[in-house]
MIKOL-707283 format. One record per residue (C-alpha): z, x, y. Coordinates in Angstrom, 3 decimals, m for minus. Example, Ala and Ser with C-alpha at 12.3 -4.5 7.8 and 13.67 -1.06 7.14 Angstrom:
+----------+----------+----------+
|       up |     east |    north |
+----------+----------+----------+
|    7.800 |   12.300 |   m4.500 |
|    7.140 |   13.670 |   m1.060 |
+----------+----------+----------+
***
This chain:
+----------+----------+----------+
|       up |     east |    north |
+----------+----------+----------+
|   27.339 |  m46.312 |   24.190 |
|   30.230 |  m45.700 |   21.848 |
|   32.527 |  m48.461 |   20.710 |
|   36.097 |  m47.899 |   19.508 |
|   36.712 |  m48.104 |   15.772 |
|   33.027 |  m47.959 |   14.949 |
|   30.378 |  m45.649 |   13.597 |
|   27.074 |  m45.523 |   11.777 |
|   25.463 |  m44.308 |    8.569 |
|   21.907 |  m42.947 |    8.773 |
|   19.523 |  m41.906 |    5.995 |
|   20.183 |  m38.337 |    4.825 |
|   16.849 |  m36.637 |    5.597 |
|   18.144 |  m33.306 |    4.226 |
|   18.871 |  m34.632 |    0.729 |
|   17.645 |  m32.182 |   m1.907 |
|   19.374 |  m33.527 |   m5.046 |
|   20.710 |  m36.776 |   m6.483 |
|   24.262 |  m35.435 |   m6.092 |
|   23.947 |  m35.574 |   m2.284 |
|   24.618 |  m38.775 |   m0.323 |
|   21.817 |  m41.177 |    0.564 |
|   23.357 |  m41.854 |    3.977 |
|   25.688 |  m39.897 |    6.271 |
|   27.509 |  m40.556 |    9.515 |
|   30.746 |  m40.654 |   11.433 |
|   33.366 |  m43.182 |   12.480 |
|   35.592 |  m42.843 |   15.547 |
|   38.972 |  m44.553 |   15.186 |
|   41.418 |  m45.163 |   18.019 |
|   44.718 |  m43.313 |   17.699 |
|   46.641 |  m46.587 |   18.242 |
|   44.955 |  m48.230 |   15.245 |
|   45.745 |  m45.194 |   13.089 |
|   49.406 |  m45.280 |   14.156 |
|   49.602 |  m49.001 |   13.380 |
|   48.023 |  m48.504 |    9.954 |
|   50.407 |  m45.656 |    9.179 |
|   53.406 |  m47.755 |   10.212 |
|   52.241 |  m50.630 |    7.979 |
|   51.626 |  m48.351 |    4.988 |
|   54.159 |  m48.184 |    2.181 |
|   52.669 |  m45.225 |    0.363 |
|   50.460 |  m42.172 |    0.662 |
|   47.216 |  m44.156 |    0.895 |
|   46.177 |  m46.044 |    4.028 |
|   43.741 |  m48.914 |    3.610 |
|   41.042 |  m49.711 |    6.187 |
|   38.655 |  m52.629 |    6.217 |
|   35.038 |  m51.545 |    6.803 |
|   32.340 |  m53.970 |    7.926 |
|   28.662 |  m53.056 |    8.141 |
|   25.449 |  m54.385 |    9.613 |
|   21.927 |  m53.214 |    8.785 |
|   20.088 |  m52.362 |   12.000 |
|   16.716 |  m50.912 |   12.918 |
|   16.001 |  m47.659 |   14.781 |
|   12.781 |  m45.750 |   15.417 |
|   12.865 |  m43.907 |   12.067 |
|   13.943 |  m46.845 |    9.899 |
|   17.157 |  m48.672 |    9.137 |
|   20.788 |  m47.626 |    9.456 |
|   24.220 |  m49.177 |    8.895 |
|   26.353 |  m49.906 |   11.923 |
|   30.052 |  m49.804 |   10.941 |
|   33.327 |  m51.192 |   12.247 |
|   36.789 |  m50.343 |   10.911 |
|   39.857 |  m52.541 |   11.289 |
|   43.157 |  m53.427 |    9.689 |
|   42.629 |  m55.088 |    6.298 |
|   42.584 |  m58.879 |    6.380 |
|   45.666 |  m60.411 |    4.778 |
|   45.206 |  m64.090 |    3.979 |
|   48.865 |  m65.109 |    4.125 |
|   50.037 |  m62.745 |    6.864 |
|   51.917 |  m64.346 |    9.743 |
|   50.364 |  m63.680 |   13.156 |
|   52.116 |  m61.027 |   15.180 |
|   54.089 |  m62.262 |   18.137 |
|   54.053 |  m60.319 |   21.364 |
|   57.292 |  m59.527 |   23.092 |
|   57.746 |  m61.285 |   26.429 |
|   58.305 |  m58.623 |   29.075 |
|   58.180 |  m61.124 |   31.957 |
|   55.197 |  m59.364 |   33.558 |
|   52.979 |  m62.455 |   33.580 |
|   55.427 |  m64.765 |   35.379 |
|   53.577 |  m65.940 |   38.543 |
|   56.475 |  m65.583 |   41.014 |
+----------+----------+----------+
***
Protein backbone atom coordinates (compact mmCIF):
# COMPACT_ATOMS: atom_id res chain seq x y z
CA UNK A 1 0.00 0.00 0.00
CA UNK A 2 1.33 3.41 -0.92
CA UNK A 3 0.86 6.42 1.28
CA UNK A 4 0.91 10.02 0.02
CA UNK A 5 4.04 12.05 0.73
CA UNK A 6 6.04 9.00 1.73
CA UNK A 7 8.76 6.70 0.50
CA UNK A 8 11.53 4.39 1.59
CA UNK A 9 15.29 3.95 1.46
CA UNK A 10 16.65 0.40 1.09
CA UNK A 11 20.23 -0.88 1.25
CA UNK A 12 22.03 -0.48 -2.09
CA UNK A 13 22.89 -4.10 -2.95
CA UNK A 14 24.59 -3.00 -6.20
CA UNK A 15 27.16 -0.76 -4.50
CA UNK A 16 30.61 -1.30 -6.00
CA UNK A 17 32.52 1.71 -4.62
CA UNK A 18 32.50 4.07 -1.64
CA UNK A 19 31.33 6.89 -3.93
CA UNK A 20 27.96 5.16 -4.41
CA UNK A 21 25.10 5.60 -1.92
CA UNK A 22 24.58 3.16 0.94
CA UNK A 23 20.80 3.36 0.54
CA UNK A 24 18.48 4.23 -2.35
CA UNK A 25 14.77 4.75 -2.81
CA UNK A 26 11.93 6.96 -3.93
CA UNK A 27 9.44 9.39 -2.43
CA UNK A 28 6.02 10.16 -3.91
CA UNK A 29 4.77 13.67 -3.13
CA UNK A 30 1.24 14.91 -3.72
CA UNK A 31 0.93 17.68 -6.30
CA UNK A 32 -1.07 19.81 -3.81
CA UNK A 33 1.75 19.73 -1.26
CA UNK A 34 4.26 20.72 -3.95
CA UNK A 35 2.06 23.64 -5.04
CA UNK A 36 1.70 24.80 -1.43
CA UNK A 37 5.45 24.59 -0.85
CA UNK A 38 6.13 26.53 -4.04
CA UNK A 39 3.64 29.23 -3.05
CA UNK A 40 5.27 29.56 0.39
CA UNK A 41 8.80 29.74 -1.05
CA UNK A 42 10.54 33.08 -1.38
CA UNK A 43 13.47 31.89 -3.44
CA UNK A 44 14.75 29.22 -5.80
CA UNK A 45 15.08 26.56 -3.09
CA UNK A 46 12.09 24.75 -1.60
CA UNK A 47 12.50 23.23 1.84
CA UNK A 48 10.85 19.94 2.84
CA UNK A 49 10.82 18.30 6.24
CA UNK A 50 11.78 14.60 6.07
CA UNK A 51 11.01 12.17 8.88
CA UNK A 52 12.27 8.59 8.96
CA UNK A 53 11.65 5.36 10.81
CA UNK A 54 13.88 2.28 10.79
CA UNK A 55 11.80 -0.78 9.89
CA UNK A 56 12.48 -4.45 9.25
CA UNK A 57 11.90 -6.40 6.03
CA UNK A 58 12.90 -9.90 4.96
CA UNK A 59 16.40 -8.87 3.81
CA UNK A 60 17.22 -6.53 6.70
CA UNK A 61 16.35 -3.00 7.71
CA UNK A 62 15.14 -0.02 5.69
CA UNK A 63 14.10 3.58 6.34
CA UNK A 64 10.46 4.48 5.91
CA UNK A 65 10.15 8.18 5.00
CA UNK A 66 7.52 10.90 5.20
CA UNK A 67 7.81 14.39 3.72
CA UNK A 68 5.86 17.42 4.91
CA UNK A 69 5.98 21.18 5.15
CA UNK A 70 8.78 22.31 7.49
CA UNK A 71 7.70 22.93 11.07
CA UNK A 72 7.72 26.61 11.99
CA UNK A 73 7.61 27.17 15.74
CA UNK A 74 5.99 30.61 15.70
CA UNK A 75 3.76 30.19 12.65
CA UNK A 76 0.11 31.07 13.13
CA UNK A 77 -2.29 28.23 12.29
CA UNK A 78 -3.99 28.56 8.94
CA UNK A 79 -7.65 29.43 9.05
CA UNK A 80 -10.03 27.81 6.63
CA UNK A 81 -12.46 29.93 4.70
CA UNK A 82 -16.10 29.38 5.63
CA UNK A 83 -17.96 28.38 2.48
CA UNK A 84 -21.20 27.61 4.35
CA UNK A 85 -21.19 23.98 3.19
CA UNK A 86 -21.31 22.52 6.70
CA UNK A 87 -24.36 24.47 7.90
CA UNK A 88 -26.93 21.79 8.93
CA UNK A 89 -30.03 23.40 7.37
